[in-house]
N, C-alpha and C positions, 0 to 999 in steps of 0.2 A: 522781396520783389513786389513792385506795385503793378497796376494794370498797364501803364504806358511801357514799362520795361518788358512785360510779357508780350505785348503787341509788337514791340520792336524785335523780340526774339522770334515771334511767330512769322513776321513778314521778312525775316532775314533769308539769305540764300541757303542756309543749312536745312537739310531735309529732316533734322531731328530737333526735339525739344527735351530739355533736361527736367525730370520730375523727381520728387522725393516721396518715399513711402512714409506713412504716418508713424510707424514705430509702435503700434498697439500691442504687438506680440514679441517685440525684440528691438534690436538696434535699427534706427532709421537708415535707409540706404538710398542712393541716387540711381536712377535709371535713365537711359537715353531711349526715347520712343519716337517712332516715325510720325511725322505730321499727317501723312496720308491715312494712317490708321486712326488717328484722332479725328480726322474728318469723317471717316467711315462710321466711327462710334457716334459722332454728333448727328450724322444723317439718320442712323438707325433710331435714335431717341426722338428726334424731331418728327420722323415719319410715324412712329408708334403713337405719339401724343397728338399728331395732327397739327403741329405748329406751322405757321405760315409767315412769309415775309411781312414785316411791319408789326408783328406781335411783340409784346414787351416781355423781357426776361430780367429777373432780379439777380444780381451778383452780390451775395452777402457773405461769401467765404473767401479765404485767402487764396490768391493765385500762386502761392508757394506750393500748393498741393493740387493733385489731379482734379478734385471736385471743382475747385475754383477755375482752373485752366479750362476744363471742359465746358463750363458755362460760357466762357468767352468764345471758345471754338464753335459752340452751337450757334451763338449769335452771328459769328462770321459766316458760317456755312449756310444758315437759313435766312440771313438778313433780318435778324431780330433787333429791336431797339433795346439796348442794354441799360438798365437802371442799376446804379452802383451805390452801395452804402458801405460804411466802414465795417469790416468783419468784427463780429462780437456776439455776445449772448442775446441781445435784443435787436435783431435786424429791422424790426417794424416799429421801433420806438417813435419814429417820426413819420408823417405822411410822405408817400412817395410821389415824386413829380418827374415827368418825362423830360423836362428841361428846366433850366433856371427861370423861375418866375411863372412856370406853366401850371396848369391845373393838376389836381391830385388824380393819380391813376392807380388802378389795381393791376398787378402783373398778370399776364396770361400764363406765365411760367416762372417757377422759383424752385431752387434746390436748397435744402437746409439739413443740418444734422439734428438728431433727436433733441439735444439740449436747447437749440434755438427754438424749436417748435414748442417744447415744454415751457420755456420762459415766456414765450409770446402768449401762451394760453392763460398765463397767470394775471395778465393785465387786460382789462376789458377792451380798451382801445386797440391794443395790439392783436387781441383775439379776433376782433371784428375784421381787421385788415388781413389776418391770416385766412379767415373764412372766405374772403373775396378773391383769393388767388385761384385762377381757373385750373391750373395743373400744379400741384405741389408734390415734389418728390423728396423723400426723406432717405438719406443714406449715411454711411460712415459709422453705423452702429445699429444695434437691434432696436426695433420699436416694441416696447414692452406692452403687456396687456392693458395696463392702466392708460397709457398714452393712446393706444389704438381705440380704446373706448371713448376717450375725449374727442377723437376725430371722426367717429362713426357717423355722426349726424351732420357733418359738413356738407354744404350744398354743391360743392364742386369736387373734382377728382383729386383724391389724395393717394399717393403711391408710396410703398416701401420698395427700395431698390436693393439689388444684390450685385456686388462687384468689388473690385479692388484696384489698386494702382496698376497692377500688371494687365488688367483687362480694360484699362483706360476708362475708368468709372464703371458704371453698371452694365451688366449683360442680361439682366432679367428684372421684372417688376411684378409686384402683386398689389391689388387694390385693397385699400384699408377701409373704404366707406361705401355706402350704397348697397344695392342688391348684389353687386359683383364682388363684394368683400370676400377675401379668401386667405387662407394660410399658405397657399401654394404660389410659388413664383412662376411666371410665364417667361421663358427665354425670348429675347428679341429675335427677329428673323435672321436665319443664318447661324444661329447659336445652337449647339447640341450639347447635352449634358448626360453624364452617366455617373455611376459610383464604382469605386474599385473594391477589392476584396475586403478591405478594412472599413468600408462604408463611407469613404471620403468622396466628395464631389469632384468630378473630372470635367473640365470645360474645354470644348472644342469650338473656338470662335475665330476662324481664320481671317476674318475681315479686320479684327482688332489685335489679335495676338498670333504671332507666327507659329508658335508651338502649342501643342495640347498642354493644358495647365492642370496639374494635380494640386488641389487645395488641401488645407487642413480642416475643412468644414465637413462634419458628419451630416449626411443628407439622406432623405427618403424620396424616392421617385414615385410619381403618379402619372404614367404615360410620359408625355414630354415635359411635364411640370415637376417641380421639386419643392421641398421645404427643408429648412436648415434646423438641425437638432442641437448643434453646438460645435465648438472647435475641438479637434482631437487632442490638442495640447491643453485643453481645459477639462479633460477627463481626470477625475480624482479616483485613484485606486485605493480604496480603504477597506481593509479586512477582506480582500478578495472580491469586493463589489465595486463595479465601475459606476461612478456618479458623475453626471454631466453638470458642470457648474451652472451653465445657463438654464438648465431645467429647474434647478433649485431656485435660482433667481426669479424665474417666471412665476413659480408658485408663491414665493414670498412677496413679490411685487404687489399682490392683491391685498396684503395685510400690513406691510411696513411702509409708512408714509414718507420716511426720510431716505436719503441716499445711502445705499449699502452695496456691497460687492462680496461675492463668494470666491474664495481662493483656497490655497492648500499650503501645508507645510509637512516636512518629514515627521513620521511618528514611529517610535521603536516597536510598538505593539501592532499597529495596523498598517504600517508601511507609509501611508499618507493620511493626513487628517483634514477634514473640512474645517475651514476657518471663515468666519464672517467679519468683515470690516464694516463699520457703520459710523456715520456722522452724527447719529442720534444716541439714544439711551441703549447701553449694552443690556441692561436688565429687561427692558421692553422687548428688544430683539430676541433675547433668549426665551422669554415667555411665548412669543409668537411661534418661534421655531418648534418648541415642544408641543404646541397645540396643533400645528398644521402640517408638520413634516413627518414622513416616515422615520422611524428611529434611526435607520442606517443612513439617512440624509442629514441628520441633525449635526450642526457644527460641534466640534470638540473644543473650540476656542472662539472667543468673541473679543474683538479689539475696537476701541473707540479711536477714530482719527478725526483731526480737524477738517480735513478735506480728502476725499478719495483721490488716488493718483489717476490723472487723466492725460491723454496725449494732447498736442496742440489742436487737433481736429475734433476734440470732444469725445473720444473713445476711451473706455477703461484701459488703463495701462496695466495689463495683466502681469507682466514681469515685475514691475515695481510693487504691485499688490502682494505678490508672492514673497518678495524680499521683506516687505513690512511684516507679513505673517511669520516669517522666520526670525524676525528681530534683527535683520541685517541692514535695514534702512529706517532712518528716523524721519 
C-alpha cells in the first residue's frame, strides 16, 4: 500500500481501517480498527508533544503497518505538513524539503525504528539531520544501552515509545536525553497500567482499545509509570533458572559491537539452553560472554549467521531465531 491508497481508505465511508501486525513474535495477522480510535491516539500524541497546525512531520515508514498509518493520521488530525521519503534504512540520506524546489527543512516531528536511527548516526550528514528533529520518537523495538548513549547529548527531545498494533501505536513514552532522561515510561493521559500475577503488563486505554489488553511484556511499576523487563515468551528456563533474553542482550550490547541475538533451544539436561546468534565472530562472542556474564547466563551454543532474522518493520524475528537455533531453519 502507498500513501495515496491509504488516504483513499482513510477518507472512505467505512468507519474501519485494516492494519497488519508485524509478526515479531509469531505469524502476522490483520486487524480491523476504528478510525475514531486512531484519531484519539493521534490527538493524545500530538497533545503530549505540543504539536501545532503547520508543524512538519516526517513519514519514513511503510503505511502497510500501524506506525506509518498513524503518522499520516496525526498529520490529518493536527494539520501537520507531511514530508515523505521512501521507507528504508537511511531515511535522512537526502536533505528534506517541504515542497518541490523549496528550501531544506528540519522536521518538527519524526518517528523511526531503532535501525533507522542507528544507520543515520553512522553518516555525519545524516547524524546532523537527525539532531535537528525537534521531537524524535523511536518505536517498534527496544532502544539498547549503546544507542541511548549516542542520543543522550542530542539538543532536542528524543523519546522511546511503548505500544503495539492493538493499541494503535504507542500508549506511553520515556525521554532518552536531557535532564529528564529515564528508564520509566509515562502513560499518555487516559491510559492506566497494572501488572498481573505473572508480572505481565496490563493496559487499560479505552480511548484507543475497547478492551483491557493483557500483554506478554514483563514489567515493573513505579507509581503510574512502568519499565519493561522483557517478553514472557523470551524467558529461557535453563536448569531451573529463569533467564530473560533481553536482559542478557542488554548486558552484552556494551561489549559486542556487531549484530547479535539471544534465543534458545531444547536441551535434554537443562530443559532449555541459551543460544547466541551473531553476524560476527563466534570466538569473540564466546570470549566476551565468559568474561562479562554470570555462569548461568552464558550461552551453551554459538551460531554464526549471515544476517539476523528480522521482521519487515526492523524488529528481531524471535520465532525464526529460535528455529535457527534448533537447526530447523537455514
